[in-house]
Each structure stands twice: as C-alpha cells, then as structure tokens.
VODREN-322887 format. One record per residue (C-alpha): residue in one letter; x, y, z. Coordinates in nm, 4 decimals, padded with zeros to 6 digits. Example, Ala and Ser with C-alpha at 12.3 -4.5 7.8 and 13.67 -1.06 7.14 Angstrom:
# residues 2
+---+----------+----------+----------+
| r |     east |    north |       up |
+---+----------+----------+----------+
| A |  01.2300 | -00.4500 |  00.7800 |
| S |  01.3670 | -00.1060 |  00.7140 |
+---+----------+----------+----------+
//
This chain:
# residues 341
+---+----------+----------+----------+
| r |     east |    north |       up |
+---+----------+----------+----------+
| M |  08.3740 |  13.6577 |  00.3089 |
| N |  08.2930 |  14.0046 |  00.4464 |
| R |  08.5498 |  14.2817 |  00.4255 |
| K |  08.7606 |  14.3421 |  00.7405 |
| L |  08.5592 |  14.4761 |  01.0263 |
| I |  08.6482 |  14.5023 |  01.3915 |
| R |  08.4366 |  14.6722 |  01.6661 |
| Y |  08.5154 |  14.7642 |  02.0318 |
| A |  08.2843 |  14.8059 |  02.3240 |
| A |  08.3294 |  14.8558 |  02.6885 |
| V |  08.1059 |  14.7114 |  02.9695 |
| A |  08.2175 |  14.8132 |  03.3159 |
| G |  08.0840 |  14.7224 |  03.6483 |
| A |  07.8865 |  14.4457 |  03.8060 |
| S |  07.5589 |  14.6385 |  03.7652 |
| L |  07.5894 |  14.5878 |  03.3887 |
| L |  07.6516 |  14.2099 |  03.3957 |
| A |  07.3078 |  14.1357 |  03.2518 |
| I |  07.3682 |  14.3412 |  02.9312 |
| P |  07.3676 |  14.0886 |  02.6544 |
| L |  07.6797 |  14.0571 |  02.4352 |
| A |  07.6462 |  14.0329 |  02.0545 |
| A |  07.6430 |  13.6648 |  01.9449 |
| C |  07.8026 |  13.5362 |  01.6419 |
| S |  07.6059 |  13.4537 |  01.3434 |
| E |  07.8236 |  13.1644 |  01.2589 |
| T |  08.0887 |  12.9776 |  01.4372 |
| G |  08.3605 |  12.7288 |  01.3394 |
| A |  08.6354 |  12.7179 |  01.0883 |
| D |  08.4292 |  12.9024 |  00.8211 |
| A |  08.2847 |  13.1616 |  01.0377 |
| D |  08.2665 |  13.5175 |  00.9026 |
| S |  08.1961 |  13.6737 |  01.2253 |
| I |  08.3580 |  13.6033 |  01.5700 |
| S |  08.2858 |  13.7560 |  01.9080 |
| V |  08.5446 |  13.7614 |  02.1863 |
| V |  08.4932 |  13.9079 |  02.5328 |
| F |  08.7959 |  14.0248 |  02.7426 |
| L |  08.7501 |  13.9925 |  03.1092 |
| A |  08.9969 |  14.2380 |  03.2730 |
| A |  09.1045 |  14.1941 |  03.6266 |
| S |  09.0219 |  14.5613 |  03.6380 |
| S |  08.9742 |  14.7955 |  03.3504 |
| Q |  09.1324 |  15.0743 |  03.5441 |
| N |  09.4480 |  14.8758 |  03.5940 |
| G |  09.7422 |  14.9570 |  03.3610 |
| Y |  09.8419 |  14.5924 |  03.3199 |
| S |  09.4960 |  14.4825 |  03.2133 |
| Q |  09.4690 |  14.7832 |  02.9749 |
| A |  09.7894 |  14.6683 |  02.8061 |
| V |  09.6597 |  14.3068 |  02.7647 |
| W |  09.3381 |  14.4672 |  02.6185 |
| E |  09.5446 |  14.6770 |  02.3737 |
| G |  09.7159 |  14.3512 |  02.2579 |
| V |  09.3789 |  14.1783 |  02.2243 |
| Q |  09.2504 |  14.4628 |  02.0085 |
| E |  09.5618 |  14.4793 |  01.8015 |
| R |  09.5775 |  14.1155 |  01.7094 |
| A |  09.2019 |  14.0976 |  01.6499 |
| A |  09.2356 |  14.3770 |  01.3936 |
| E |  09.5286 |  14.2094 |  01.2200 |
| I |  09.3555 |  13.8666 |  01.1961 |
| A |  09.0334 |  14.0335 |  01.0695 |
| E |  09.2357 |  14.2122 |  00.8091 |
| E |  09.4304 |  13.8941 |  00.7101 |
| Q |  09.1173 |  13.6796 |  00.6824 |
| G |  08.8607 |  13.9239 |  00.5635 |
| I |  08.6257 |  13.8596 |  00.8650 |
| T |  08.4424 |  14.0446 |  01.1338 |
| I |  08.5997 |  14.0186 |  01.4841 |
| D |  08.4007 |  14.1842 |  01.7556 |
| V |  08.5951 |  14.2276 |  02.0876 |
| K |  08.4421 |  14.3638 |  02.4062 |
| I |  08.5909 |  14.4371 |  02.7614 |
| Q |  08.4310 |  14.3912 |  03.1009 |
| D |  08.5622 |  14.5271 |  03.4242 |
| G |  08.6503 |  14.2756 |  03.6997 |
| Q |  08.6864 |  14.5432 |  03.9564 |
| F |  08.9729 |  14.3358 |  04.1144 |
| D |  08.6938 |  14.1103 |  04.2580 |
| A |  08.6888 |  13.7412 |  04.2143 |
| T |  08.3066 |  13.7142 |  04.2652 |
| T |  08.2435 |  13.9803 |  04.0047 |
| Q |  08.4625 |  13.8197 |  03.7464 |
| L |  08.3106 |  13.4756 |  03.8153 |
| S |  07.9639 |  13.6198 |  03.7479 |
| Q |  08.0851 |  13.7928 |  03.4299 |
| L |  08.2263 |  13.4646 |  03.2860 |
| Q |  07.9060 |  13.2755 |  03.3714 |
| N |  07.7082 |  13.5640 |  03.2051 |
| V |  07.9307 |  13.5564 |  02.8942 |
| D |  07.8716 |  13.1717 |  02.8729 |
| S |  07.4797 |  13.1946 |  02.8968 |
| G |  07.2947 |  13.1797 |  02.5614 |
| M |  07.5999 |  13.1527 |  02.3393 |
| Q |  07.6449 |  13.5281 |  02.3709 |
| A |  08.0232 |  13.4956 |  02.2701 |
| D |  08.2400 |  13.2612 |  02.0809 |
| G |  08.5482 |  13.2933 |  02.3057 |
| V |  08.6978 |  13.4601 |  02.6110 |
| V |  09.0333 |  13.6091 |  02.7095 |
| V |  09.0627 |  13.6637 |  03.0803 |
| V |  09.3144 |  13.8087 |  03.3283 |
| P |  09.1893 |  13.6296 |  03.6400 |
| N |  09.1580 |  13.8011 |  03.9719 |
| D |  09.1686 |  13.4539 |  04.1268 |
| G |  09.2372 |  13.1690 |  03.8988 |
| T |  09.1575 |  12.9110 |  04.1659 |
| A |  08.8081 |  13.0623 |  04.2271 |
| L |  08.7376 |  13.1093 |  03.8568 |
| A |  08.7682 |  12.7433 |  03.8018 |
| A |  08.4325 |  12.6981 |  03.9527 |
| A |  08.2615 |  12.8282 |  03.6162 |
| F |  08.4066 |  12.5296 |  03.4260 |
| P |  08.3043 |  12.3427 |  03.2275 |
| L |  08.1224 |  12.6079 |  03.0626 |
| A |  07.7674 |  12.5164 |  02.9420 |
| N |  07.8255 |  12.6217 |  02.5936 |
| S |  08.2005 |  12.5060 |  02.5619 |
| I |  08.3277 |  12.8310 |  02.4441 |
| P |  08.7208 |  12.8460 |  02.4477 |
| V |  08.8937 |  13.0507 |  02.7180 |
| A |  09.2515 |  13.1716 |  02.7082 |
| T |  09.3902 |  13.2944 |  03.0511 |
| V |  09.6636 |  13.5506 |  03.0819 |
| L |  09.9053 |  13.6078 |  03.3664 |
| N |  09.8014 |  13.3094 |  03.5897 |
| P |  09.6464 |  12.9788 |  03.5226 |
| I |  09.2770 |  12.8728 |  03.5940 |
| G |  09.2609 |  12.5805 |  03.8382 |
| P |  09.3852 |  12.4634 |  04.1832 |
| D |  09.7561 |  12.4710 |  04.1018 |
| L |  09.9044 |  12.8007 |  04.0234 |
| S |  10.2356 |  12.6448 |  03.9153 |
| M |  10.0926 |  12.4304 |  03.6467 |
| M |  10.0518 |  12.6043 |  03.3138 |
| E |  09.8896 |  12.3288 |  03.1281 |
| P |  09.5089 |  12.3739 |  03.1339 |
| Q |  09.3679 |  12.2220 |  03.4355 |
| V |  08.9928 |  12.2625 |  03.3633 |
| E |  08.7829 |  12.1730 |  03.0560 |
| G |  08.7414 |  12.4764 |  02.8476 |
| V |  09.0684 |  12.6541 |  02.9061 |
| V |  09.2398 |  12.6045 |  02.5820 |
| S |  09.5592 |  12.8121 |  02.6340 |
| T |  09.7562 |  12.9666 |  02.9311 |
| V |  09.9692 |  13.2640 |  02.8515 |
| A |  10.1675 |  13.2976 |  03.1829 |
| S |  10.4687 |  13.1729 |  03.3719 |
| P |  10.4640 |  13.0246 |  03.7229 |
| P |  10.4229 |  13.3005 |  03.9834 |
| A |  10.7234 |  13.1814 |  04.1801 |
| S |  10.9698 |  13.2040 |  03.8810 |
| G |  10.9911 |  13.5941 |  03.8863 |
| A |  10.9628 |  13.6221 |  04.2607 |
| T |  11.2527 |  13.3837 |  04.3194 |
| L |  11.4652 |  13.5716 |  04.0798 |
| Q |  11.4014 |  13.8944 |  04.2582 |
| A |  11.4718 |  13.7403 |  04.6049 |
| E |  11.7868 |  13.5693 |  04.4961 |
| A |  11.9100 |  13.9160 |  04.3677 |
| A |  11.8147 |  14.0628 |  04.6942 |
| A |  12.0128 |  13.8031 |  04.8794 |
| E |  12.3189 |  13.8770 |  04.6673 |
| Y |  12.2749 |  14.2492 |  04.7340 |
| C |  12.2510 |  14.1712 |  05.1051 |
| A |  12.5642 |  13.9579 |  05.1195 |
| D |  12.7915 |  14.1952 |  05.3097 |
| I |  12.5047 |  14.3601 |  05.5102 |
| D |  12.4183 |  14.2207 |  05.8482 |
| P |  12.1463 |  14.2537 |  05.9455 |
| C |  11.9854 |  14.3326 |  05.6018 |
| K |  11.6257 |  14.4504 |  05.6598 |
| I |  11.3862 |  14.3730 |  05.3800 |
| A |  11.0143 |  14.4668 |  05.3396 |
| L |  10.7920 |  14.2680 |  05.0978 |
| L |  10.5295 |  14.4686 |  04.9106 |
| A |  10.2712 |  14.2316 |  04.7463 |
| G |  09.9623 |  14.3329 |  04.5400 |
| Q |  09.6850 |  14.1786 |  04.7308 |
| L |  09.7426 |  13.9457 |  05.0253 |
| N |  09.3950 |  13.7805 |  04.9751 |
| T |  09.4795 |  13.6289 |  04.6429 |
| P |  09.6412 |  13.2880 |  04.5687 |
| L |  09.8678 |  13.4542 |  04.3021 |
| D |  10.0309 |  13.7099 |  04.5331 |
| N |  10.0535 |  13.4716 |  04.8189 |
| A |  10.2498 |  13.2344 |  04.6020 |
| R |  10.4805 |  13.5165 |  04.5224 |
| V |  10.5324 |  13.6098 |  04.8910 |
| D |  10.5915 |  13.2400 |  04.9681 |
| A |  10.8620 |  13.2314 |  04.6923 |
| W |  11.0227 |  13.5356 |  04.8367 |
| N |  11.0346 |  13.4042 |  05.1849 |
| A |  11.1604 |  13.0631 |  05.0660 |
| V |  11.4745 |  13.2318 |  04.9404 |
| L |  11.5330 |  13.4950 |  05.1972 |
| E |  11.4823 |  13.2620 |  05.4966 |
| Q |  11.7889 |  13.0646 |  05.3772 |
| H |  12.0153 |  13.3666 |  05.4719 |
| D |  12.0637 |  13.4300 |  05.8419 |
| N |  12.1700 |  13.7981 |  05.7859 |
| I |  11.8386 |  13.8773 |  05.6119 |
| S |  11.5458 |  13.9913 |  05.8182 |
| V |  11.1961 |  14.0371 |  05.6562 |
| V |  11.0595 |  14.3148 |  05.8730 |
| T |  10.7066 |  14.3205 |  05.7237 |
| T |  10.4848 |  14.2073 |  05.4526 |
| L |  10.2797 |  14.4905 |  05.3007 |
| E |  09.9851 |  14.5300 |  05.0582 |
| G |  10.0175 |  14.7805 |  04.7796 |
| N |  09.7031 |  14.6869 |  04.5818 |
| Y |  09.8829 |  14.7443 |  04.2494 |
| D |  09.8484 |  15.1252 |  04.3056 |
| R |  10.1165 |  15.3838 |  04.3382 |
| D |  09.9426 |  15.6194 |  04.5877 |
| Q |  09.8429 |  15.3359 |  04.8118 |
| S |  10.1957 |  15.2012 |  04.8157 |
| L |  10.3429 |  15.5517 |  04.8760 |
| G |  10.1303 |  15.5792 |  05.1826 |
| T |  10.2051 |  15.2219 |  05.2999 |
| V |  10.5776 |  15.2588 |  05.2601 |
| S |  10.5862 |  15.6060 |  05.4116 |
| N |  10.4309 |  15.4458 |  05.7268 |
| L |  10.6937 |  15.1681 |  05.7120 |
| L |  10.9824 |  15.4169 |  05.7035 |
| Q |  10.8624 |  15.5810 |  06.0257 |
| S |  10.9398 |  15.2664 |  06.2117 |
| H |  11.2233 |  15.1269 |  05.9896 |
| P |  11.4203 |  15.4257 |  05.8412 |
| D |  11.7076 |  15.1995 |  05.8056 |
| I |  11.5374 |  14.9703 |  05.5534 |
| N |  11.7780 |  14.7985 |  05.3215 |
| G |  11.5480 |  14.6855 |  05.0639 |
| I |  11.1900 |  14.6697 |  04.9220 |
| I |  11.0764 |  14.3770 |  04.6952 |
| S |  10.7564 |  14.4430 |  04.5031 |
| N |  10.5728 |  14.2442 |  04.2395 |
| A |  10.4347 |  14.5482 |  04.0717 |
| D |  10.5918 |  14.8433 |  03.9139 |
| Q |  10.3190 |  15.0852 |  04.0162 |
| Q |  10.3915 |  14.9829 |  04.3907 |
| T |  10.7610 |  15.0208 |  04.3364 |
| L |  10.7082 |  15.3722 |  04.1959 |
| G |  10.5119 |  15.4561 |  04.5225 |
| A |  10.7888 |  15.3172 |  04.7301 |
| Q |  11.0492 |  15.5160 |  04.5495 |
| I |  10.8486 |  15.8350 |  04.6067 |
| A |  10.8043 |  15.7429 |  04.9766 |
| L |  11.1917 |  15.6891 |  04.9971 |
| E |  11.2571 |  16.0290 |  04.8421 |
| N |  11.0083 |  16.2041 |  05.0534 |
| A |  11.1893 |  16.0658 |  05.3584 |
| G |  11.5257 |  16.1937 |  05.2385 |
| I |  11.6389 |  15.8384 |  05.1365 |
| D |  11.8137 |  15.7924 |  04.8038 |
| P |  11.6298 |  15.5080 |  04.6284 |
| S |  11.9607 |  15.3791 |  04.4877 |
| S |  12.0916 |  15.3374 |  04.8376 |
| V |  11.8519 |  15.0449 |  04.8935 |
| Y |  11.7577 |  14.7213 |  04.7001 |
| L |  11.4534 |  14.8250 |  04.5037 |
| T |  11.2756 |  14.6019 |  04.2536 |
| G |  10.9404 |  14.5858 |  04.0748 |
| G |  10.7458 |  14.3594 |  03.8314 |
| G |  10.5850 |  14.4475 |  03.5068 |
| G |  10.8442 |  14.6162 |  03.2717 |
| T |  10.6531 |  14.9443 |  03.2498 |
| K |  10.8132 |  15.2258 |  03.0660 |
| E |  10.8546 |  15.4140 |  03.4076 |
| A |  11.0239 |  15.1091 |  03.5484 |
| V |  11.2634 |  15.0664 |  03.2590 |
| Q |  11.3619 |  15.4339 |  03.2942 |
| A |  11.3950 |  15.4041 |  03.6698 |
| V |  11.6372 |  15.1095 |  03.6320 |
| L |  11.8291 |  15.3142 |  03.3569 |
| D |  11.8556 |  15.6108 |  03.5983 |
| G |  11.9932 |  15.3808 |  03.8736 |
| K |  11.6999 |  15.4478 |  04.1154 |
| W |  11.5926 |  15.0745 |  04.1031 |
| T |  11.8301 |  14.7912 |  04.1351 |
| N |  11.6336 |  14.5866 |  03.8782 |
| D |  11.3119 |  14.4989 |  03.7423 |
| F |  11.1114 |  14.1947 |  03.6340 |
| L |  10.9925 |  14.2383 |  03.2923 |
| N |  10.6492 |  14.1463 |  03.1743 |
| Y |  10.5070 |  14.1777 |  02.8175 |
| P |  10.1299 |  14.2151 |  02.8790 |
| K |  10.0564 |  14.3608 |  02.5324 |
| S |  10.2293 |  14.0650 |  02.3749 |
| M |  10.0339 |  13.8257 |  02.6097 |
| G |  09.7093 |  13.9696 |  02.5074 |
| R |  09.8015 |  13.9265 |  02.1356 |
| E |  09.8917 |  13.5581 |  02.2014 |
| A |  09.5840 |  13.4897 |  02.3999 |
| L |  09.3426 |  13.6409 |  02.1402 |
| E |  09.5232 |  13.4308 |  01.8581 |
| Q |  09.4746 |  13.1003 |  02.0471 |
| V |  09.1005 |  13.1695 |  02.1105 |
| I |  09.0536 |  13.2474 |  01.7420 |
| N |  09.2565 |  12.9310 |  01.6542 |
| S |  09.0129 |  12.7284 |  01.8712 |
| V |  08.6973 |  12.8873 |  01.7310 |
| Q |  08.8065 |  12.8167 |  01.3760 |
| G |  08.9282 |  12.4644 |  01.4502 |
| N |  09.2942 |  12.5334 |  01.4036 |
| E |  09.5847 |  12.4089 |  01.6120 |
| V |  09.6086 |  12.5752 |  01.9482 |
| T |  09.9145 |  12.6347 |  02.1596 |
| T |  09.8072 |  12.5267 |  02.4957 |
| V |  10.0974 |  12.6968 |  02.6913 |
| I |  10.2802 |  13.0066 |  02.6001 |
| D |  10.5602 |  13.0949 |  02.8539 |
| A |  10.5174 |  13.4690 |  02.9147 |
| D |  10.8728 |  13.4946 |  03.0173 |
| S |  10.9780 |  13.3918 |  02.6651 |
| L |  10.7971 |  13.6657 |  02.4860 |
| G |  11.0758 |  13.9237 |  02.5349 |
| E |  11.4215 |  13.9127 |  02.3661 |
| F |  11.5973 |  13.9457 |  02.6980 |
| G |  11.5476 |  13.9397 |  03.0706 |
| P |  11.3265 |  13.8721 |  03.2469 |
| L |  11.5029 |  14.0199 |  03.5489 |
| V |  11.6955 |  14.3213 |  03.4117 |
| T |  11.9556 |  14.5578 |  03.5471 |
| R |  12.0934 |  14.8783 |  03.4264 |
| D |  12.3663 |  14.6957 |  03.2339 |
| D |  12.0924 |  14.4842 |  03.0456 |
| L |  11.8976 |  14.7758 |  02.9394 |
| E |  12.2092 |  14.9835 |  02.8322 |
| A |  12.2889 |  14.6942 |  02.6061 |
| N |  11.9339 |  14.6953 |  02.4665 |
| P |  11.8648 |  15.0664 |  02.4230 |
| E |  11.5836 |  14.9879 |  02.1769 |
| F |  11.3699 |  14.8524 |  02.4515 |
| T |  11.1587 |  15.1033 |  02.6404 |
| G |  10.8899 |  14.8851 |  02.7891 |
| E |  10.5491 |  14.7837 |  02.6338 |
| W |  10.3193 |  14.9819 |  02.8637 |
| N |  10.2623 |  15.2666 |  03.0993 |
| G |  10.1814 |  15.1737 |  03.4609 |
+---+----------+----------+----------+
//
C-alpha cells in the first residue's frame, strides 16, 4: 500500500467541462488509488461548500486509516440543472473517476444521466435523484446512497410552528420565501408549507417569493414586500441566507424581527446565533458537513466492495432538533452550527 495521500482540485464553470479528471490506476476492494468527484450545486454556495468540507475531511481520514491515495475534485454546478447533468455525463465518460458525490440542482432532471455507462457509484446529498422527491431509497441504477430527508419534513415543521404562532392572530399574514421556484425540491417545500397553512382560516399567505439562497437578493425582495405589507406577521424561509436578508429588511423598515414569526433552514452559525438572540423564532437545522462525510464514505464503501448504507436520514445526524428554538439552543450550548452561510 502507498502511504496516505489526498489531493484537492477545483474545476469551475461549464466552459471547463471537457477537462479530463484523473482516473484511478486500480479499482475495487484492493485499490490503492481512488478518485471521487464532488458535483456542487454551486461552488459559491455556503451549503455546497460545507458538504465539500465534509467530503475532504472524510477522504483524508479514510486515506490515513487505509494507507491509500484518495483524490477528490470539485466541479461548480452554477445552480443550473443542465450544467450539472453535463458534468455528470462528462465524469462518467472514459472511466475518469471511480465515484461521485453530488448535491443535485434538480434531482429529477439528473436522473436522465442514469444508468451511467461505466457504472460508477453515486451518492446524492440533500435530495434524491429520481422522479419521487419523497422517496429516499435509490430510484435509479447507479445511485448507491441518499443522504437526505424528505423535503416536506422540515417545511411541515416550520409551517406547523407558524400556525401555532398565529393561533391568536386574525388575520395572520405570512410570506413564503423559497430558494428557487423553478426547482422540484423548492416547489415541494412550498407545497408542504401551503398544505399546513391552508388548514387555518385565520392565516393568509400574502405572497410566495424567491430568494435564490442569497442574502442580498432576499434583502431586496423582502424590502419590496414590506412596502405593500408592512403589517406582515411572519416569513417562512427554507434557507438561512434568505432569512438573514429578511431580518435585515425588517430592521431597515423599523420592524423588530422578534415581533414576527421568522424561521430559516440550514443551521448556519449565523442562524444559531440569531435564534439565541431572539431575533428568529426558530431554525430548521441541517448538518451539511456531516452529510458530505457520510456520502463520501458510502462511495468509498461501494468502490471497495464493502457494505453500503443506501439511505442516511440527514435529520438524524444531529443530536437534537431538527427544528430548534432559543430554549433548545440554550440547553445545548456546545452547538454553534456546522457552517457559515
């Protein structure tokens, strides 16, 4: 066996898709060299960066433990489903990699790449690959592990907490702030929010907005919202970056964020602090770094012919939560969040 060695490389942008990736000299259970490609939803996105950190960490640990070379690379999906589909097809061509970890921009669209010509194992993070976003078991040949939870699970908890907040407010005006309204994943979250909120006659969903997982875009979007709805009672967001933008917009408008129902998703360090400070009502915790670690391990297991865990519930990776309040965080002071948004 070779001494432990791990290399990192970044390949960003669709214009670089044709650049060949290093191939393994040997595959299978006795391989001394394994190459894994990480397909980020967007390499500029904090969530994908946190998953990438987990991939690198676990690769380094396994390389050290086994005395092998693990070569991991990243490609930038640019928040574009077509770009990412082309990247996966390019990775598969010519046995240029032994495995893939991916954060899909569109898990439904990415299914078109399967079965891969060279049958390299793929682990998907955050959402499944296939037609059913609620089904975590691999739906297409080639996906060996899904590290995720159904998109409706967190959204439902957020909406149920909003309904409880609104119990004595009539009308209770709620705005929905989704990431990207052209993706099945975020549409599933919006549907889950509405499914809960529409059961309550006192709740009015005044609008559904797009934040694009970006603080500044969400700041502008919510600022515009507040011009027509300064009496908003709550904002439900699926991403902490968006919620931070909403918080700033509220403050700029002279509205105390703690006076409305404000929630996010992701478990960033900033979100944890905002909940502790009482500015946000709650936050839906994610553990993207841990998710990246788990996904990388399952790909290596598959390459080496070892047992693979086909489904890892992302909501089970933390010791508490997943929807946390100030009381929860004060009871767990050691937790500060896995990543910066």
